[in-house]
GUKOL-564473 format. One record per residue: residue number from 1; residue in three letters; x, y, z of N, C-alpha, C, CB in turn. Coordinates in nm, 2 decimals. Glycine has a CB too. Layout:
<sites>
+-----+---------+--------+--------+--------+--------+--------+--------+--------+--------+--------+--------+--------+--------+
| num | residuo |   n_c1 |   n_c2 |   n_c3 |  ca_c1 |  ca_c2 |  ca_c3 |   c_c1 |   c_c2 |   c_c3 |  cb_c1 |  cb_c2 |  cb_c3 |
+-----+---------+--------+--------+--------+--------+--------+--------+--------+--------+--------+--------+--------+--------+
| NUM |     Ala |      X |      Y |      Z |      X |      Y |      Z |      X |      Y |      Z |      X |      Y |      Z |
...
+-----+---------+--------+--------+--------+--------+--------+--------+--------+--------+--------+--------+--------+--------+
</sites>
This chain:
<sites>
+-----+---------+--------+--------+--------+--------+--------+--------+--------+--------+--------+--------+--------+--------+
| num | residuo |   n_c1 |   n_c2 |   n_c3 |  ca_c1 |  ca_c2 |  ca_c3 |   c_c1 |   c_c2 |   c_c3 |  cb_c1 |  cb_c2 |  cb_c3 |
+-----+---------+--------+--------+--------+--------+--------+--------+--------+--------+--------+--------+--------+--------+
|   1 |     Unk |  14.68 |   6.77 |  -0.68 |  14.68 |   6.62 |  -0.70 |  14.58 |   6.59 |  -0.81 |  14.64 |   6.55 |  -0.57 |
|   2 |     Unk |  14.62 |   6.50 |  -0.90 |  14.54 |   6.46 |  -1.01 |  14.43 |   6.37 |  -0.96 |  14.63 |   6.38 |  -1.11 |
|   3 |     Unk |  14.32 |   6.38 |  -1.03 |  14.20 |   6.30 |  -1.01 |  14.22 |   6.16 |  -1.08 |  14.07 |   6.36 |  -1.06 |
|   4 |     Unk |  14.19 |   6.05 |  -1.01 |  14.21 |   5.92 |  -1.07 |  14.08 |   5.84 |  -1.06 |  14.32 |   5.84 |  -0.99 |
|   5 |     Unk |  14.04 |   5.79 |  -1.17 |  13.92 |   5.71 |  -1.18 |  13.96 |   5.57 |  -1.23 |  13.81 |   5.77 |  -1.27 |
|   6 |     Unk |  13.92 |   5.46 |  -1.16 |  13.96 |   5.33 |  -1.20 |  13.83 |   5.26 |  -1.25 |  14.02 |   5.25 |  -1.09 |
|   7 |     Unk |  13.83 |   5.21 |  -1.37 |  13.72 |   5.12 |  -1.43 |  13.78 |   4.98 |  -1.44 |  13.67 |   5.18 |  -1.57 |
|   8 |     Unk |  13.73 |   4.89 |  -1.36 |  13.78 |   4.76 |  -1.36 |  13.67 |   4.66 |  -1.37 |  13.88 |   4.73 |  -1.24 |
|   9 |     Unk |  13.70 |   4.54 |  -1.42 |  13.60 |   4.44 |  -1.43 |  13.50 |   4.46 |  -1.54 |  13.53 |   4.42 |  -1.30 |
|  10 |     Unk |  13.39 |   4.39 |  -1.54 |  13.29 |   4.40 |  -1.64 |  13.21 |   4.53 |  -1.62 |  13.19 |   4.28 |  -1.64 |
|  11 |     Unk |  13.18 |   4.60 |  -1.73 |  13.10 |   4.73 |  -1.72 |  12.96 |   4.68 |  -1.73 |  13.14 |   4.82 |  -1.84 |
|  12 |     Unk |  12.88 |   4.72 |  -1.62 |  12.75 |   4.67 |  -1.60 |  12.65 |   4.79 |  -1.58 |  12.74 |   4.57 |  -1.49 |
|  13 |     Unk |  12.53 |   4.78 |  -1.61 |  12.43 |   4.88 |  -1.58 |  12.40 |   4.89 |  -1.43 |  12.30 |   4.86 |  -1.65 |
|  14 |     Unk |  12.33 |   4.99 |  -1.39 |  12.29 |   5.01 |  -1.25 |  12.21 |   4.90 |  -1.19 |  12.22 |   5.15 |  -1.23 |
|  15 |     Unk |  12.14 |   4.83 |  -1.27 |  12.06 |   4.72 |  -1.22 |  12.14 |   4.61 |  -1.16 |  11.97 |   4.66 |  -1.33 |
|  16 |     Unk |  12.27 |   4.60 |  -1.19 |  12.35 |   4.50 |  -1.14 |  12.43 |   4.54 |  -1.01 |  12.45 |   4.45 |  -1.24 |
|  17 |     Unk |  12.40 |   4.66 |  -0.96 |  12.47 |   4.71 |  -0.85 |  12.47 |   4.62 |  -0.73 |  12.42 |   4.85 |  -0.81 |
|  18 |     Unk |  12.36 |   4.55 |  -0.70 |  12.35 |   4.46 |  -0.59 |  12.45 |   4.35 |  -0.60 |  12.21 |   4.40 |  -0.58 |
|  19 |     Unk |  12.48 |   4.30 |  -0.73 |  12.58 |   4.20 |  -0.75 |  12.72 |   4.25 |  -0.72 |  12.57 |   4.15 |  -0.90 |
|  20 |     Unk |  12.74 |   4.37 |  -0.75 |  12.88 |   4.43 |  -0.72 |  12.90 |   4.43 |  -0.57 |  12.89 |   4.57 |  -0.78 |
|  21 |     Unk |  12.80 |   4.46 |  -0.49 |  12.82 |   4.46 |  -0.35 |  12.84 |   4.32 |  -0.30 |  12.69 |   4.52 |  -0.28 |
|  22 |     Unk |  12.79 |   4.22 |  -0.37 |  12.81 |   4.08 |  -0.33 |  12.94 |   4.03 |  -0.37 |  12.70 |   4.00 |  -0.39 |
|  23 |     Unk |  12.99 |   4.06 |  -0.49 |  13.11 |   4.00 |  -0.54 |  13.24 |   4.08 |  -0.51 |  13.10 |   3.99 |  -0.69 |
|  24 |     Unk |  13.22 |   4.21 |  -0.50 |  13.34 |   4.30 |  -0.47 |  13.36 |   4.41 |  -0.57 |  13.46 |   4.21 |  -0.47 |
|  25 |     Unk |  13.44 |   4.51 |  -0.54 |  13.45 |   4.63 |  -0.62 |  13.53 |   4.60 |  -0.75 |  13.52 |   4.73 |  -0.55 |
|  26 |     Unk |  13.62 |   4.51 |  -0.75 |  13.70 |   4.49 |  -0.87 |  13.64 |   4.40 |  -0.98 |  13.83 |   4.43 |  -0.83 |
|  27 |     Unk |  13.52 |   4.34 |  -0.95 |  13.45 |   4.25 |  -1.04 |  13.38 |   4.33 |  -1.15 |  13.36 |   4.16 |  -0.96 |
|  28 |     Unk |  13.32 |   4.44 |  -1.11 |  13.25 |   4.52 |  -1.21 |  13.25 |   4.67 |  -1.18 |  13.10 |   4.47 |  -1.22 |
|  29 |     Unk |  13.21 |   4.75 |  -1.28 |  13.20 |   4.89 |  -1.26 |  13.07 |   4.94 |  -1.32 |  13.32 |   4.97 |  -1.32 |
|  30 |     Unk |  13.00 |   5.02 |  -1.25 |  12.87 |   5.07 |  -1.29 |  12.89 |   5.22 |  -1.33 |  12.76 |   5.06 |  -1.18 |
|  31 |     Unk |  12.80 |   5.28 |  -1.41 |  12.81 |   5.42 |  -1.44 |  12.81 |   5.51 |  -1.32 |  12.70 |   5.46 |  -1.54 |
|  32 |     Unk |  12.74 |   5.46 |  -1.21 |  12.73 |   5.54 |  -1.09 |  12.86 |   5.55 |  -1.02 |  12.63 |   5.48 |  -0.99 |
|  33 |     Unk |  12.95 |   5.45 |  -1.04 |  13.08 |   5.46 |  -0.98 |  13.16 |   5.58 |  -1.04 |  13.16 |   5.33 |  -1.00 |
|  34 |     Unk |  13.15 |   5.59 |  -1.17 |  13.22 |   5.70 |  -1.24 |  13.16 |   5.84 |  -1.20 |  13.21 |   5.68 |  -1.40 |
|  35 |     Unk |  13.02 |   5.84 |  -1.19 |  12.96 |   5.97 |  -1.15 |  13.00 |   6.01 |  -1.01 |  12.80 |   5.95 |  -1.16 |
|  36 |     Unk |  13.00 |   5.91 |  -0.92 |  13.04 |   5.94 |  -0.78 |  13.19 |   5.99 |  -0.78 |  13.03 |   5.82 |  -0.70 |
|  37 |     Unk |  13.28 |   5.93 |  -0.86 |  13.42 |   5.97 |  -0.86 |  13.43 |   6.11 |  -0.92 |  13.50 |   5.88 |  -0.94 |
|  38 |     Unk |  13.35 |   6.15 |  -1.02 |  13.35 |   6.28 |  -1.08 |  13.29 |   6.38 |  -0.98 |  13.28 |   6.28 |  -1.21 |
|  39 |     Unk |  13.20 |   6.35 |  -0.90 |  13.14 |   6.44 |  -0.81 |  13.24 |   6.48 |  -0.70 |  13.01 |   6.37 |  -0.74 |
|  40 |     Unk |  13.33 |   6.40 |  -0.67 |  13.43 |   6.43 |  -0.57 |  13.56 |   6.48 |  -0.63 |  13.46 |   6.31 |  -0.49 |
|  41 |     Unk |  13.56 |   6.50 |  -0.76 |  13.69 |   6.54 |  -0.83 |  13.71 |   6.69 |  -0.83 |  13.68 |   6.49 |  -0.98 |
|  42 |     Unk |  13.84 |   6.72 |  -0.82 |  13.88 |   6.86 |  -0.83 |  13.87 |   6.91 |  -0.97 |  14.02 |   6.88 |  -0.77 |
|  43 |     Unk |  13.79 |   7.01 |  -1.00 |  13.77 |   7.06 |  -1.13 |  13.90 |   7.14 |  -1.19 |  13.65 |   7.15 |  -1.14 |
|  44 |     Unk |  13.99 |   7.17 |  -1.10 |  14.11 |   7.24 |  -1.14 |  14.22 |   7.15 |  -1.19 |  14.16 |   7.33 |  -1.03 |
|  45 |     Unk |  14.20 |   7.02 |  -1.17 |  14.30 |   6.92 |  -1.20 |  14.25 |   6.83 |  -1.32 |  14.34 |   6.83 |  -1.08 |
|  46 |     Unk |  14.34 |   6.77 |  -1.39 |  14.31 |   6.67 |  -1.49 |  14.26 |   6.54 |  -1.43 |  14.43 |   6.65 |  -1.58 |
|  47 |     Unk |  14.20 |   6.46 |  -1.51 |  14.15 |   6.33 |  -1.47 |  14.24 |   6.22 |  -1.54 |  14.00 |   6.30 |  -1.51 |
|  48 |     Unk |  14.29 |   6.13 |  -1.46 |  14.36 |   6.01 |  -1.51 |  14.26 |   5.89 |  -1.50 |  14.49 |   5.98 |  -1.43 |
|  49 |     Unk |  14.24 |   5.83 |  -1.61 |  14.14 |   5.72 |  -1.62 |  14.21 |   5.59 |  -1.64 |  14.04 |   5.75 |  -1.74 |
|  50 |     Unk |  14.20 |   5.50 |  -1.55 |  14.26 |   5.37 |  -1.56 |  14.15 |   5.27 |  -1.60 |  14.33 |   5.32 |  -1.43 |
|  51 |     Unk |  14.17 |   5.20 |  -1.71 |  14.07 |   5.10 |  -1.76 |  14.13 |   4.97 |  -1.76 |  14.01 |   5.14 |  -1.90 |
|  52 |     Unk |  14.07 |   4.88 |  -1.69 |  14.12 |   4.74 |  -1.68 |  13.99 |   4.65 |  -1.69 |  14.20 |   4.70 |  -1.55 |
|  53 |     Unk |  13.93 |   4.65 |  -1.81 |  13.80 |   4.58 |  -1.83 |  13.80 |   4.50 |  -1.95 |  13.69 |   4.69 |  -1.83 |
|  54 |     Unk |  13.74 |   4.38 |  -1.95 |  13.72 |   4.30 |  -2.07 |  13.60 |   4.35 |  -2.16 |  13.70 |   4.16 |  -2.03 |
|  55 |     Unk |  13.53 |   4.45 |  -2.11 |  13.41 |   4.50 |  -2.18 |  13.29 |   4.49 |  -2.10 |  13.39 |   4.42 |  -2.31 |
|  56 |     Unk |  13.17 |   4.48 |  -2.16 |  13.05 |   4.47 |  -2.09 |  12.93 |   4.53 |  -2.17 |  13.06 |   4.54 |  -1.95 |
|  57 |     Unk |  12.84 |   4.59 |  -2.10 |  12.72 |   4.64 |  -2.16 |  12.75 |   4.78 |  -2.23 |  12.61 |   4.66 |  -2.05 |
|  58 |     Unk |  12.71 |   4.79 |  -2.35 |  12.74 |   4.91 |  -2.43 |  12.67 |   5.03 |  -2.37 |  12.69 |   4.89 |  -2.58 |
|  59 |     Unk |  12.54 |   5.01 |  -2.33 |  12.47 |   5.13 |  -2.27 |  12.53 |   5.18 |  -2.14 |  12.32 |   5.08 |  -2.24 |
|  60 |     Unk |  12.59 |   5.09 |  -2.06 |  12.65 |   5.13 |  -1.94 |  12.79 |   5.21 |  -1.97 |  12.68 |   5.01 |  -1.85 |
|  61 |     Unk |  12.86 |   5.16 |  -2.07 |  12.98 |   5.22 |  -2.11 |  12.95 |   5.36 |  -2.17 |  13.05 |   5.14 |  -2.22 |
|  62 |     Unk |  12.84 |   5.37 |  -2.25 |  12.81 |   5.50 |  -2.31 |  12.77 |   5.60 |  -2.20 |  12.69 |   5.48 |  -2.41 |
|  63 |     Unk |  12.70 |   5.55 |  -2.09 |  12.66 |   5.64 |  -1.98 |  12.79 |   5.69 |  -1.91 |  12.57 |   5.56 |  -1.88 |
|  64 |     Unk |  12.89 |   5.61 |  -1.90 |  13.02 |   5.65 |  -1.84 |  13.08 |   5.76 |  -1.93 |  13.12 |   5.53 |  -1.82 |
|  65 |     Unk |  13.08 |   5.74 |  -2.06 |  13.14 |   5.84 |  -2.15 |  13.07 |   5.97 |  -2.14 |  13.14 |   5.78 |  -2.29 |
|  66 |     Unk |  12.93 |   5.97 |  -2.13 |  12.85 |   6.09 |  -2.12 |  12.89 |   6.16 |  -1.99 |  12.70 |   6.06 |  -2.13 |
|  67 |     Unk |  12.90 |   6.09 |  -1.88 |  12.94 |   6.15 |  -1.75 |  13.07 |   6.22 |  -1.76 |  12.94 |   6.05 |  -1.64 |
|  68 |     Unk |  13.17 |   6.15 |  -1.82 |  13.30 |   6.22 |  -1.84 |  13.30 |   6.34 |  -1.93 |  13.40 |   6.11 |  -1.90 |
|  69 |     Unk |  13.22 |   6.33 |  -2.04 |  13.21 |   6.44 |  -2.13 |  13.14 |   6.56 |  -2.06 |  13.13 |   6.40 |  -2.26 |
|  70 |     Unk |  13.04 |   6.53 |  -1.99 |  12.97 |   6.64 |  -1.92 |  13.05 |   6.71 |  -1.82 |  12.84 |   6.59 |  -1.86 |
|  71 |     Unk |  13.14 |   6.63 |  -1.75 |  13.23 |   6.69 |  -1.65 |  13.33 |   6.78 |  -1.71 |  13.30 |   6.58 |  -1.57 |
|  72 |     Unk |  13.38 |   6.74 |  -1.83 |  13.48 |   6.82 |  -1.90 |  13.42 |   6.95 |  -1.95 |  13.55 |   6.74 |  -2.01 |
|  73 |     Unk |  13.30 |   6.94 |  -2.01 |  13.24 |   7.06 |  -2.07 |  13.17 |   7.14 |  -1.97 |  13.14 |   7.02 |  -2.18 |
+-----+---------+--------+--------+--------+--------+--------+--------+--------+--------+--------+--------+--------+--------+
</sites>
């Protein structure tokens, strides 16, 4: 089965995690969400990445990219 990671809502840093718990999962995505999804991913399968985001914090987006890159390498 393919690994699926969904990035939805505004991309925010970890400092905003409390707000995500208050507003809901589809409102924002933190780098920790991507890291947690990768931790449970099957390394023998490909990753399908779904992005439904208007944008957000560049540093948080870069942290997500680094997590994905490190998982692949």
